[in-house]
C-alpha positions as CSV (number, residue, x, y, z in Angstrom):
1,M,0.0,0.0,0.0
2,R,3.0,2.3,0.6
3,F,3.7,2.2,-3.1
4,V,0.2,3.2,-4.0
5,A,0.2,6.0,-1.4
6,R,3.6,7.3,-2.7
7,H,2.2,7.5,-6.2
8,W,-1.5,8.2,-5.4
9,L,-1.6,11.8,-6.8
10,F,-0.6,10.5,-10.2
11,V,-3.0,7.6,-10.0
12,A,-5.8,9.9,-8.9
13,L,-5.1,12.2,-11.8
14,L,-5.2,9.3,-14.2
15,A,-8.3,7.8,-12.7
16,S,-10.1,11.1,-12.9
17,A,-9.1,11.5,-16.5
18,A,-10.2,7.9,-17.3
19,M,-13.6,8.6,-15.7
20,L,-14.1,11.7,-17.8
21,A,-13.0,9.8,-20.9
22,A,-15.4,7.0,-20.2
23,A,-18.3,9.5,-19.7
24,H,-17.3,11.2,-23.0
25,A,-17.2,7.8,-24.8
26,F,-20.7,6.9,-23.5
27,E,-21.9,10.2,-24.8
28,T,-20.1,10.1,-28.1
29,F,-20.2,6.5,-29.1
30,G,-23.1,5.3,-27.0
31,H,-25.3,8.3,-27.8
32,L,-26.2,8.7,-24.1
33,S,-26.8,12.4,-23.5
34,P,-25.9,13.4,-19.9
35,C,-28.5,14.8,-17.6
36,E,-27.9,17.7,-15.3
37,L,-26.7,15.5,-12.4
38,C,-24.3,13.6,-14.8
39,L,-22.7,16.9,-15.7
40,H,-22.3,17.8,-12.0
41,E,-20.7,14.4,-11.3
42,R,-18.2,15.1,-14.1
43,E,-17.2,18.4,-12.4
44,V,-16.0,16.4,-9.4
45,Y,-13.4,14.7,-11.6
46,W,-12.3,18.0,-13.1
47,V,-11.7,19.4,-9.6
48,A,-9.9,16.2,-8.5
49,M,-7.6,16.4,-11.6
50,A,-6.7,20.0,-10.7
51,V,-6.0,19.2,-7.0
52,A,-3.9,16.1,-8.0
53,A,-2.0,18.1,-10.6
54,I,-1.3,20.9,-8.2
55,G,-0.2,18.4,-5.5
56,L,2.1,16.7,-8.0
57,A,3.6,20.1,-9.0
58,L,4.2,21.1,-5.4
59,K,5.7,17.7,-4.6
60,Y,8.3,18.1,-7.3
61,T,9.2,21.7,-6.7
62,R,12.1,23.0,-4.7
63,L,9.8,23.2,-1.8
64,S,9.2,19.4,-2.0
65,L,6.0,19.7,0.0
66,N,4.5,16.6,1.5
67,P,1.6,15.5,-0.7
68,R,-0.6,14.2,2.2
69,G,-2.6,17.4,2.3
70,A,-3.5,17.1,-1.4
71,M,-4.5,13.4,-0.8
72,A,-6.7,14.4,2.1
73,I,-8.4,17.0,0.0
74,L,-8.9,14.4,-2.8
75,A,-10.5,12.1,-0.2
76,F,-13.2,14.7,0.5
77,I,-13.6,15.6,-3.2
78,F,-14.2,12.0,-4.1
79,L,-16.4,11.4,-1.1
80,G,-18.5,14.4,-2.3
81,G,-18.7,12.8,-5.7
82,A,-19.8,9.5,-4.2
83,V,-22.6,11.2,-2.3
84,L,-23.7,13.1,-5.4
85,A,-23.6,9.9,-7.5
86,A,-25.5,8.0,-4.8
87,Y,-28.2,10.7,-4.7
88,H,-28.5,10.4,-8.5
89,A,-28.7,6.6,-8.4
90,G,-31.3,6.9,-5.6
91,A,-33.4,9.2,-7.8
92,E,-33.1,6.7,-10.7
93,W,-34.4,3.9,-8.4
94,K,-37.2,6.3,-7.2
95,F,-35.9,6.2,-3.5
96,W,-36.3,10.0,-3.5
97,P,-37.2,12.6,-6.0
98,G,-34.6,14.0,-8.3
99,P,-34.1,17.8,-8.7
100,A,-37.0,19.6,-10.2
101,S,-34.7,21.1,-12.8
102,C,-34.0,17.6,-14.1
103,S,-37.5,16.7,-15.3
104,G,-36.9,17.0,-19.0
105,G,-37.7,14.6,-21.8
106,A,-35.7,11.8,-23.3
107,R,-32.4,11.8,-25.1
108,V,-31.3,14.8,-27.1
109,T,-31.2,13.9,-30.8
110,A,-30.1,15.7,-33.9
111,A,-33.8,16.3,-34.7
112,D,-34.2,17.9,-31.2
113,M,-31.2,20.1,-31.9
114,A,-32.7,21.2,-35.3
115,K,-36.0,22.1,-33.5
116,F,-34.1,24.0,-30.9
117,L,-32.1,25.9,-33.5
118,S,-35.3,26.9,-35.3
119,G,-36.8,28.2,-32.1
120,G,-38.5,25.1,-30.7
121,P,-38.2,23.8,-27.1
122,M,-35.2,21.7,-26.0
123,H,-35.8,18.6,-23.8
124,A,-33.0,17.5,-21.6
125,P,-32.5,13.9,-20.4
126,K,-34.3,13.0,-17.1
127,C,-32.2,12.6,-14.0
128,D,-34.5,10.0,-12.6
129,E,-34.3,7.6,-15.5
130,A,-31.3,5.3,-15.8
131,A,-30.0,5.4,-19.4
132,W,-27.6,2.5,-19.0
133,I,-27.6,-0.4,-16.5
134,F,-24.9,-3.1,-16.1
135,L,-25.2,-5.9,-13.6
136,G,-28.2,-4.2,-12.1
137,V,-26.3,-1.0,-11.4
138,S,-26.8,2.2,-13.3
139,M,-24.0,4.5,-14.5
140,A,-24.6,6.8,-11.6
141,G,-24.4,3.8,-9.2
142,W,-21.1,2.6,-10.7
143,N,-19.9,6.2,-10.4
144,A,-20.8,6.2,-6.7
145,L,-18.9,2.9,-6.1
146,I,-15.9,4.1,-8.0
147,S,-15.9,7.5,-6.3
148,L,-16.2,5.8,-2.9
149,G,-13.2,3.6,-3.7
150,L,-11.2,6.6,-4.8
151,A,-12.2,8.4,-1.6
152,L,-11.1,5.5,0.6
153,T,-7.8,5.1,-1.3
154,S,-7.1,8.8,-1.1
155,G,-7.8,8.8,2.7
156,I,-5.6,5.8,3.3
157,S,-2.9,7.3,1.2
158,A,-3.1,10.6,3.2
159,W,-2.9,8.6,6.4
160,I,0.1,6.4,5.5
161,K,3.4,7.9,6.4
162,H,5.4,8.7,3.2
163,E,9.1,8.1,3.1
């Protein structure tokens, strides 16, 4: 675990980039338009990438700052992402209502865009309808699990004494 902790900022940076790339691939190749909550979940990874990159930069400067602070911050960022994704998954399973602003229509298609550009209404995907389910878990559910794993690993990496 010390090896992982020593290199965690780099791993967290790569994991965040991979999650954003996967979301983009689902959108581009799977034609799954993101809902409002999906977009907020992506913001978590952008923030995590920035914190990890700054932590790496500070680790390798003349100051050689200990990266444990950045790892602790990442733990809270990923934990927040896990909570947001769990909220989204709960809304999909109808455990609680999703946000009122996320009650749009189905997927956004080229025809929808053409209507919008000609002055018609635009219907965003609903936050309370899972667009993709694998092994009984929605994309938001997988995001919650992955974010929780990243949060735990960030917390453990911050806790472990670095050499």
